[in-house]
C-alpha positions in Angstrom: 105.7 103.8 95.2 103.9 104.6 92.0 103.0 108.2 91.4 99.2 107.6 91.2 99.0 105.8 94.5 97.0 108.0 96.9 98.4 109.0 100.2 95.3 107.8 102.0 94.7 104.1 102.8 93.4 102.3 99.8 92.2 98.7 100.0 91.8 96.6 96.9 89.4 93.7 97.8 89.5 90.5 95.7 86.3 88.5 96.0 86.5 84.9 94.7 84.0 82.0 94.2 83.0 80.9 97.7 79.7 80.9 99.5 81.5 83.2 102.0 81.5 85.9 99.3 78.3 87.2 100.8 80.4 88.4 103.7 82.4 90.6 101.4 79.6 93.1 101.4 80.0 93.5 105.2 83.8 93.7 104.7 83.4 96.6 102.3 80.9 98.4 104.6 83.1 98.1 107.6 86.2 99.2 105.7 84.3 102.3 104.5 83.1 103.0 108.0 86.8 103.1 109.1 87.4 105.8 106.6 89.2 103.6 104.0 88.8 103.8 100.3 87.8 100.4 98.8 87.8 99.1 95.2 86.5 95.6 94.5 87.9 93.1 92.1 85.3 90.4 91.5 86.2 87.1 89.8 83.9 85.3 87.4 83.1 82.6 90.0 82.8 85.2 92.7 80.0 86.9 90.7 78.0 83.7 91.0 77.7 84.3 94.8 77.4 88.1 95.0 76.3 90.8 92.6 78.7 93.5 91.3 76.0 96.1 91.8 75.9 95.4 95.6 79.6 95.8 95.9 79.7 98.9 93.7 77.0 100.6 95.8 78.8 99.9 99.0 82.3 100.8 97.8 81.3 103.8 95.7 83.4 102.6 92.8 82.7 100.4 89.8 83.6 96.8 90.4 86.4 95.4 88.3 85.7 92.1 86.6 87.4 92.0 83.2 91.0 91.3 82.4 91.2 93.7 79.4 90.0 97.3 79.3 87.0 98.1 77.1 88.9 100.8 75.1 92.5 101.9 74.5 91.9 105.1 76.4 91.5 103.2 79.7 94.5 102.3 81.9 95.7 98.7 82.0 93.5 97.5 84.9 95.9 95.2 86.8 98.7 97.8 86.7 96.5 100.8 87.6 94.9 98.8 90.4 98.2 97.6 91.9 99.5 101.2 91.7 96.4 102.5 93.5 96.3 99.9 96.3 98.0 100.2 99.7 96.8 96.7 100.6 95.5 93.8 98.5 93.0 91.9 100.6 91.5 88.7 99.2 88.4 87.6 101.1 87.2 85.0 100.6 90.2 83.2 99.0 89.4 79.8 97.6 91.9 76.9 97.3 92.0 77.6 93.6 93.1 81.3 93.9 95.6 80.4 96.6 97.1 77.8 94.2 97.2 80.4 91.4 99.0 82.9 93.5 101.5 80.3 94.8 102.2 79.0 91.3 102.5 82.3 89.6 99.6 81.6 87.3 98.1 84.9 85.9 95.1 84.0 83.9 92.5 86.5 85.2 92.4 90.1 86.6 92.9 89.1 90.2 95.8 86.7 89.7 97.5 89.2 87.3 97.0 92.0 89.8 98.5 89.9 92.6 101.6 89.3 90.4 102.0 93.1 89.8 101.4 94.2 93.4 104.2 95.5 95.6 102.0 96.3 98.5 101.1 94.0 101.5 98.9 91.1 100.6 96.3 89.7 103.1 94.5 86.4 102.3 91.4 85.2 104.1 90.9 81.5 103.1 87.4 79.9 102.9 86.9 76.3 102.0 85.9 72.9 103.3 88.1 71.6 106.2 89.4 68.6 104.3 90.4 70.9 101.4 92.2 73.3 103.8 94.0 70.4 105.5 95.2 68.9 102.2 99.0 68.9 101.9 98.9 70.7 98.6 96.9 73.6 100.0 99.1 73.8 103.1 102.2 73.8 100.9 100.7 76.7 98.8 99.9 78.7 101.9 103.4 78.2 103.2 104.9 79.2 99.9 102.9 82.4 99.9 103.9 83.2 103.4 107.5 82.8 102.3 106.7 85.4 99.5 105.5 87.8 102.2 101.7 87.3 102.1 99.8 87.2 105.5 96.8 85.0 106.2 93.8 85.9 108.3 92.2 82.7 109.6 90.5 80.5 108.7 88.4 79.7 111.7 86.9 76.5 113.0 83.1 76.1 113.0 80.1 75.1 111.0 80.7 75.1 107.3 78.4 75.7 104.4 78.5 72.0 103.4 76.9 71.1 106.8 80.1 69.7 108.4 82.2 71.4 111.1 85.9 72.0 111.0 88.6 74.5 110.2 88.0 76.4 107.0 85.4 79.0 107.7 86.3 82.5 106.7 87.1 84.8 109.6 84.4 87.2 110.7 84.4 90.5 108.7 85.2 92.5 111.9 88.4 90.5 112.3 89.4 90.8 108.7 88.8 94.6 108.7 90.8 95.0 112.0 93.8 93.5 110.3 93.4 95.2 106.9 92.9 98.6 108.4 95.9 98.2 110.7 98.2 97.1 107.8 96.9 99.9 105.6 97.7 102.5 108.3 100.8 101.2 109.9 102.2 98.4 107.6 104.3 95.9 109.5 106.1 98.4 111.7 106.3 96.0 114.6 107.8 93.2 112.5 110.7 91.5 114.3 109.5 92.6 117.7 108.1 90.4 120.5 105.2 91.7 122.5 103.8 90.2 125.7 100.2 91.2 126.6 98.2 90.3 129.7 94.4 90.5 129.6 91.2 89.9 131.5 90.5 89.3 135.2 91.7 86.7 137.6 89.6 84.5 139.8 90.5 83.8 143.4 88.6 80.8 144.7 86.6 80.9 147.9 85.5 77.3 147.5 85.3 75.0 144.5 82.4 77.0 142.9 82.7 80.5 144.3 85.4 83.1 143.6 86.4 86.7 144.0 86.9 88.5 140.7 86.2 91.8 138.9 84.3 93.1 135.9 87.2 93.1 133.4 86.1 91.6 130.1 89.6 91.3 128.6 88.6 93.4 125.5 91.4 95.9 125.9 94.1 93.3 126.2 92.7 91.3 123.3 92.6 94.4 121.2 96.2 95.1 122.0 97.2 91.5 121.1 95.4 91.6 117.8 96.7 95.0 116.8 100.3 94.1 117.6 100.0 90.9 115.6 98.4 92.7 112.7 101.4 95.1 112.7 103.8 92.2 112.4 104.8 91.5 116.1 105.2 88.0 117.5 102.6 88.2 120.3 102.1 86.2 123.5 98.8 86.8 125.2 98.4 85.7 128.9 94.6 85.7 129.4 92.5 85.4 132.5 88.9 83.9 132.2 87.0 85.7 129.4 84.3 84.8 126.9 86.3 86.2 124.0 87.5 84.2 121.0 91.2 83.4 121.1 92.9 85.6 118.5 94.2 83.7 115.5 97.9 83.3 115.1 98.8 84.4 118.6 100.4 82.3 121.4 97.5 82.4 124.0 98.2 81.1 127.5 95.1 80.8 129.6 95.2 81.3 133.4 92.7 81.5 136.2 94.3 83.0 139.4 96.8 85.8 140.1 99.5 83.3 140.9 98.9 81.5 137.6 99.1 84.9 135.9 102.3 85.7 137.6 103.9 82.4 136.6 102.8 82.6 133.0 103.9 86.2 132.6 107.3 85.6 134.1 107.8 82.4 132.1 107.1 84.3 128.9 109.1 87.4 129.8 112.6 86.5 128.6 113.1 87.6 125.0 110.2 90.0 124.9 110.8 93.5 123.6 107.7 95.0 125.2 105.3 94.0 128.0 101.8 95.6 128.2 100.0 94.6 131.3 96.3 95.2 130.6 95.0 92.4 132.9 93.0 93.4 136.0 94.7 91.1 138.5 92.9 90.6 141.8 94.6 92.4 144.7 93.3 90.0 147.3 92.5 86.3 147.6 91.0 84.1 150.3 93.9 83.0 152.6 92.5 79.5 153.0 90.0 78.5 150.3 87.6 75.8 151.3 88.1 72.4 149.7 84.4 71.7 149.7 81.4 74.0 149.0 80.7 76.2 152.0 77.2 75.5 153.2 74.7 78.2 154.0 74.1 78.6 157.7 72.1 80.9 159.9 75.1 83.2 160.5 77.2 85.3 158.2 80.6 84.2 157.0 83.9 86.1 157.3 86.7 85.7 154.8 90.3 86.4 155.6 92.0 87.9 152.6 95.7 87.9 151.7 97.5 90.0 149.2 98.1 88.4 145.8 101.4 88.8 144.0 102.0 92.2 142.3 102.7 90.9 138.9 103.4 94.3 137.2 105.8 95.4 140.0 107.7 92.1 139.7 107.9 92.3 135.9 109.4 95.8 136.3 111.9 94.6 138.8 113.3 91.7 136.8 113.1 93.2 133.3 116.2 93.4 131.2 117.7 96.7 130.0 115.8 98.0 127.0 112.6 96.1 127.7 109.6 98.4 127.6 107.0 97.8 130.4 103.6 99.5 130.2 100.8 99.3 132.7 97.1 100.3 133.2 95.5 102.0 136.1 91.7 101.5 136.3 90.5 104.3 138.5 87.1 105.7 139.7 88.4 109.0 141.3 91.5 111.2 141.0 92.2 109.2 137.9 95.4 111.0 136.7 96.9 111.5 140.2 96.4 107.8 141.2 97.8 106.6 137.9 100.8 108.9 138.3 101.6 107.4 141.6 101.4 103.9 140.2 103.6 104.9 137.3 106.4 105.8 139.7 105.8 103.0 142.2 106.0 100.4 139.5 108.8 102.1 137.6 107.0 101.9 134.2 107.9 103.4 130.9 104.4 104.9 130.7 100.9 104.1 132.0 97.4 104.3 130.7 94.9 105.8 133.1 91.5 104.4 132.5 88.4 106.1 134.0 86.1 103.2 134.8 83.5 105.2 136.6 81.9 106.2 133.3 78.7 104.4 132.2 79.5 103.9 128.5 83.3 103.5 128.8 85.8 101.2 130.4 84.9 97.8 131.9 82.7 95.5 129.8 82.4 98.0 126.9 84.1 98.5 123.6 85.2 102.0 124.5 87.9 103.5 126.8 88.4 107.0 128.0 92.1 107.1 128.7 95.0 109.4 129.6 98.6 108.4 128.9 101.3 109.5 131.3 105.1 109.3 131.2 107.7 109.7 133.9 109.0 113.0 132.5 105.6 114.6 133.1 104.2 114.3 129.6 100.5 113.7 129.5 98.2 112.8 126.7 94.5 113.0 127.3 92.3 111.1 124.7 88.7 111.4 123.8 86.5 108.3 124.3 87.4 105.9 121.6 87.2 102.2 120.5 89.6 100.0 122.3 90.9 98.8 119.0 91.9 102.4 118.2 93.4 103.0 121.6 95.4 99.8 121.2 97.1 101.3 118.1 97.9 104.5 119.9 99.5 102.6 122.7 101.5 100.4 120.3 102.8 103.4 118.4 104.0 104.9 121.7 105.7 101.7 122.5 107.4 101.7 119.1 108.7 105.2 119.8 110.5 103.9 122.9 111.8 100.8 121.1 112.8 102.6 117.9 113.2 106.3 118.6 113.1 108.4 115.5 116.4 109.9 114.3 117.2 113.3 115.9 
């Protein structure tokens, strides 16, 4: 690492000539909000879509646009920028700049900086869907992946040209989640396989009614995204949610507890860690009606049967060395109830989640959690974003998988 690279997380953002360049202002704002230092490298065509003054104001640094320094006293820009950066993020990245990177063409400040960087490179493509699907573009993307670059998106949806398809730049929040993770942790989970469960299950009463719970799936999805950003190969088994499927993750959608059980057990072999964040229903109607139950003058009684205990079964059949982590959503005696579950399910550690709080837990972006281990260790956390909690959990998983040298 070069001497003048700061110890804090420094993001060098490359902005290229796409209509999606207007989103780069939000990317800068969100990165700064996360406490990251940001410098912006704006290409000539990128400046046609967003002004340098806007990006300079948001980043707190001058925007870099020229290949050559104005005077001999200044540092060589592409070298000093590559020395400074912990992550090079290009968002938006056009087909043109992707081709330059893949071919080793260094004819402007951004492409020259890319060639001189030894830090992780993240690329967020933005282009028409037919351009993105072109074999040349796909070949360039694959070549850059072979060189170690990582891609964020693109997503499918309405494009600036009025058509719909795959090619829209990922949302700034998604891009920032990945960039912040790589800046802080690098790819410390690379080579590991992580299985995550998320969301609720639905147990049908009749074809249109069901028993479920208030789980949104946000915690499990945050874990899946964070693990993928840190380099893990992630499988996400998700119950019914309204969340967008994370890009680049093997998502297996399920409805019922039995479907959750089957999908988790099918995916279990070969996993290094299993994090069961799903809120699986404990009970299901013993005999669901085949037709809609009609409203009558009297009440209706439902006989409920226990659903399979997916977490307990995973713990029973796991192989040696496989880390299994669970959650305990509690409304009272949170730590005590979670500790009991920790030992009953034979878990490596458990996250006790107080869901009685109004602004934390179910259906929110915040959790108030306590981590417990079988040896009695306990770590109480302040209320924090589920994205942040996900990284804390993954770092604890990594300690178990790769214990530090004594």
